[in-house]
N, C-alpha and C positions, 0 to 999 in steps of 0.2 A: 646527388644530394638534393633533397627537397627543401624548399623554403616554406616554413610552417608558421602560421599565426595561431597562438593559443590565447583565447579570450576567456579568462577565468579569474575570479576574485579569491578563491580558496587556495591557500598555500599548499595544503595537502594534495589537492587535485592537480595543481601546477607541478608538484613533484612527481606524481604518477605519470602525467603526460610527458614531462621532461625526460624521465627515464625511458619511456616508450620510444621517444623520438631522439634519443641521445646522439645518434650519428648524423643528424640533420640540422640545418640552420633554423634556429628557433627565435621567434619574436614573441614575447609574452606581454600581454596587456591585461592589467588587473581591473580595468574599468572600461565602460563603454566609450568614454571620451577619447582615451588613448588609443582604443581600437579604431575609432573613426579616423584619427590622425594617421595611424599606421596604414590603413587601407588607402589613404590618399597618397602616401609617400612610397610604398613598397608594393611590388607584385608578389603574390604568394601562390604556391602550388596547392596548398591545403590549408583550410581554416578549421580550427576546433572552436566551437562556440557553445557557451553556456547561456541559459536564460537569465537567471538571477545574478546580477553583477553588483549587488549592493546599491548604494545611493546613486542617483543620476540615471544615465542611459542604461537600458537593459538589452538583452539579447535580441529582442524584436527590433529595437532601434538600429542595432548593428546589422541585423539581417537586411533591413531596408537599404542600408548603405552598400552592403555586399551585392544586392540585386542590381544596383546601379553601377558600382565601381568594377566589379569582377564577377559577372553572372556565370561564367564558365568554370570558375574555381570550385573544386570539390569542397563541400562543407560537411563536417561531422558535428552533429548536435549531440553533445555529451551530457546534457542536462538530466538530472534525476527528477525534474519537475515535469510530469507528463503533459499537462495542459500547456505549459510554456513551450515545451519542445514541439508540440503540435502547432502552436501559433507560429513559431519560427518556420516550421516545415510548410505551412501554408504560403508564407512569403517566398521561401526558397524550395520549390517543389522537387528539385534535384538533390536536395540535401539528404544525408543519411542519418538516422537516429541510432546512436550507440551510447547508451548511458555509461557513465564512468565506471559504474559497478561491473559492467560486462567487460570493459577494456582492461580493468585492473584485476579481474578474477583469474583464477587458475582454471582455464577451460580450453577447449580445442581452438576456438576462435582467437582467444587472447594469445595462445602459444603460436598459432600460425601468423598472426599479425606481428608479434615480436620477431619471429624468424624472418619475415619479409622485410621488416624495418631495420634489421641488423645489417642489411646491404646498404652501405653508404653511397654506392653507385646508383641507387634507385633514383630514376629521373622522372617517373610517371606515377600518377596516383591511380591508374587503371586497376592494378592488382589489389590495391587497398580497397577501392570501391567494390570490386567484385567480391572480395572476401566478406566485407560488411553487408553487402546485399544478400549473400548466402546466409549469413547469420540472422538477418531479418526474416528470411523465408523459413528458417528453422523455428522461429518463435511465432509464426502465424498460425 
């Protein structure tokens, strides 16, 4: 079982990601400030990060904290805001960009990801990263 931090202010997107990772331990933060606190308090295997988090701290601020607090943790930038996602990726060069529209669509990558995540015994993010890297190569 993976420990996953979801940093997202949209209830609809939280629902999509919560369903995707239903068999894993989730911590959901709807704003940058609570995400910063969670990063100080808990160790995560995977972090899902959006750029636009409403008022206050944004995804860039959270990315800077991730770079300091847990630089080895896999980060998936699920923002639909291309320039914001790119800004986060500059701070976290190892992060993967997978817009929520790709994660929630009915496509090969989404199906494979759901099948992979249905294994509650999953203890590593390596296969997730590999699958998402493959999807990025498909779109280049």
